[in-house]
C-alpha positions in Angstrom: 38.2 -47.0 -266.6 35.4 -44.6 -267.3 35.7 -41.7 -269.7 35.3 -39.2 -266.8 38.1 -40.8 -264.8 40.3 -40.7 -267.9 39.7 -37.1 -268.5 40.3 -36.3 -264.8 43.6 -38.3 -264.9 44.7 -36.5 -268.0 43.9 -33.1 -266.4 46.0 -34.1 -263.3 48.9 -35.2 -265.5 48.7 -32.0 -267.6 48.6 -29.9 -264.5 51.6 -31.7 -263.1 53.6 -31.1 -266.2 52.8 -27.4 -266.1 53.4 -27.3 -262.4 56.9 -28.9 -262.7 57.9 -26.6 -265.5 57.3 -23.5 -263.3 60.0 -23.1 -260.6 57.9 -20.6 -258.6 55.8 -23.5 -257.2 56.3 -25.1 -253.9 58.4 -28.2 -253.4 55.6 -30.6 -253.9 54.4 -31.9 -257.3 51.6 -34.2 -258.4 52.7 -36.9 -260.8 50.1 -39.3 -262.1 47.9 -38.6 -259.1 50.6 -39.3 -256.5 52.5 -36.7 -254.4 56.3 -36.8 -254.6 58.7 -34.6 -252.7 60.9 -32.6 -255.0 64.4 -31.5 -254.0 66.7 -28.9 -255.4 70.0 -30.4 -256.5 73.4 -28.7 -256.4 72.9 -27.6 -260.0 69.8 -25.8 -259.2 67.6 -28.2 -261.1 64.5 -29.5 -259.3 64.4 -33.3 -259.4 62.3 -35.9 -257.6 64.1 -37.4 -254.6 66.3 -40.3 -255.6 66.8 -39.2 -259.2 70.0 -37.3 -260.0 70.3 -35.0 -263.0 72.5 -36.1 -265.9 76.1 -34.8 -265.3 77.2 -32.1 -267.7 80.3 -32.8 -269.9 83.3 -31.0 -268.8 84.6 -28.4 -271.2 88.2 -28.8 -272.3 90.7 -26.6 -270.7 91.8 -23.5 -272.5 95.4 -24.8 -272.8 94.2 -28.0 -274.6 92.1 -26.0 -277.1 95.0 -23.5 -277.7 97.3 -26.4 -278.4 94.9 -27.9 -281.0 94.5 -24.5 -282.7 98.2 -24.0 -282.9 98.5 -27.4 -284.8 96.2 -26.1 -287.7 98.0 -25.5 -291.0 99.1 -22.0 -291.8 96.4 -20.0 -293.6 99.0 -18.3 -295.8 99.9 -21.6 -297.5 96.2 -22.2 -298.3 95.6 -18.7 -299.6 98.7 -18.9 -301.8 97.3 -21.9 -303.6 94.2 -20.0 -304.8 94.4 -18.6 -308.3 91.7 -16.2 -309.4 89.9 -17.2 -312.6 91.0 -15.6 -315.9 88.9 -12.6 -316.8 86.1 -13.2 -319.3 86.5 -11.2 -322.5 83.3 -10.1 -324.1 84.0 -9.8 -327.8 81.7 -7.2 -329.2 81.4 -7.0 -333.0 78.1 -5.1 -332.8 78.1 -2.4 -330.2 74.3 -2.0 -330.6 73.7 -5.6 -329.4 71.5 -5.2 -326.3 71.1 -8.9 -325.6 72.7 -10.4 -322.5 76.3 -11.5 -323.2 76.8 -15.3 -323.2 73.3 -16.2 -324.2 72.3 -17.7 -327.6 70.4 -14.5 -328.5 73.5 -12.3 -327.9 75.5 -14.6 -330.2 72.9 -14.7 -332.9 72.5 -10.9 -332.9 76.3 -10.6 -333.0 76.4 -12.8 -336.1 73.5 -10.9 -337.7 73.7 -7.3 -336.6 71.1 -6.4 -339.2 68.4 -8.0 -337.0 66.4 -6.0 -334.4 67.2 -5.9 -330.7 63.5 -6.2 -330.0 63.1 -9.9 -330.9 62.7 -11.0 -327.3 63.6 -14.5 -326.0 64.7 -17.0 -328.5 61.3 -18.7 -328.7 59.8 -15.4 -330.1 62.5 -14.5 -332.6 60.9 -16.1 -335.6 57.4 -14.6 -335.1 58.6 -11.1 -334.2 61.1 -11.1 -337.1 58.2 -12.1 -339.5 56.0 -9.4 -338.0 58.8 -6.8 -338.6 59.0 -7.8 -342.3 62.1 -10.0 -342.2 62.0 -13.0 -344.5 61.5 -16.3 -342.8 61.0 -19.9 -343.8 61.6 -23.6 -343.2 64.6 -24.1 -345.6 68.1 -23.7 -344.1 70.5 -21.3 -345.8 74.0 -20.3 -344.9 73.9 -17.0 -342.8 70.4 -17.6 -341.6 69.4 -17.7 -337.9 67.7 -21.0 -336.9 65.1 -20.7 -334.1 63.2 -23.2 -332.0 60.6 -22.7 -329.3 61.8 -25.8 -327.4 62.7 -25.3 -323.8 61.6 -22.5 -321.5 63.2 -19.6 -323.5 63.7 -21.4 -326.8 67.1 -21.4 -328.7 68.6 -19.6 -331.7 71.6 -20.7 -333.7 73.6 -19.3 -336.7 73.7 -21.4 -339.9 77.3 -21.8 -341.0 76.6 -23.9 -344.0 74.3 -26.5 -345.5 75.6 -29.9 -346.5 74.8 -31.8 -349.8 72.7 -34.3 -347.8 70.6 -31.5 -346.4 72.1 -31.5 -342.9 72.9 -28.1 -341.4 76.2 -27.0 -339.8 75.4 -24.5 -337.0 77.2 -22.5 -334.4 75.6 -21.4 -331.2 76.3 -20.1 -327.7 75.1 -21.4 -324.3 74.2 -24.8 -325.6 77.0 -27.1 -324.6 79.7 -25.8 -322.3 77.5 -23.2 -320.7 77.2 -19.4 -320.8 79.5 -17.8 -323.3 80.8 -21.0 -324.8 80.5 -21.3 -328.6 79.6 -24.7 -329.8 79.5 -26.3 -333.3 77.3 -29.2 -334.4 75.5 -30.7 -337.4 71.7 -31.0 -337.2 68.8 -32.1 -339.3 67.1 -29.2 -341.2 63.7 -29.7 -339.6 65.0 -28.9 -336.1 64.7 -25.2 -336.7 62.7 -22.6 -338.6 64.9 -19.9 -340.2 65.2 -16.2 -340.3 66.9 -15.0 -343.5 
């Protein structure tokens, strides 16, 4: 088959597809270069003679649908089982704390109300505190804020105490247990830098 003949055959097939898709055309259509008579079926769908359209599924009668709906469980019983969650209390010991409640920064500021509200995300606390003239260092001390720049926003903790072996007991919020949850753990002293 030559290239010209292939192009012509493709044009005929494309025209036939467009022609069949348009109901305003006459009752004849060209399919692959052959003429076929097209009839209009009882459903109003034009089909080639000898080919019947696929039968539509019958929709269920209204009475059968109504019967199924009536068998559903009562919605009152389902609603009665729902119990709203207990309200979250936001303990505020420092009313000037402008950090978002439940985040580690809110918790650290609550533990250390003497620190500024302008320390930013946890990963900037150490540097901004140093720039504001607050004492900082690498040695843990009870009452200090531990800061790390790990993670997208960093993390800050409160140093509860320092053990004889050098490990550090800390408390923190939004670390384990999610937003607003206070968590306690013991860490190595080098995991944080400290704001005194």
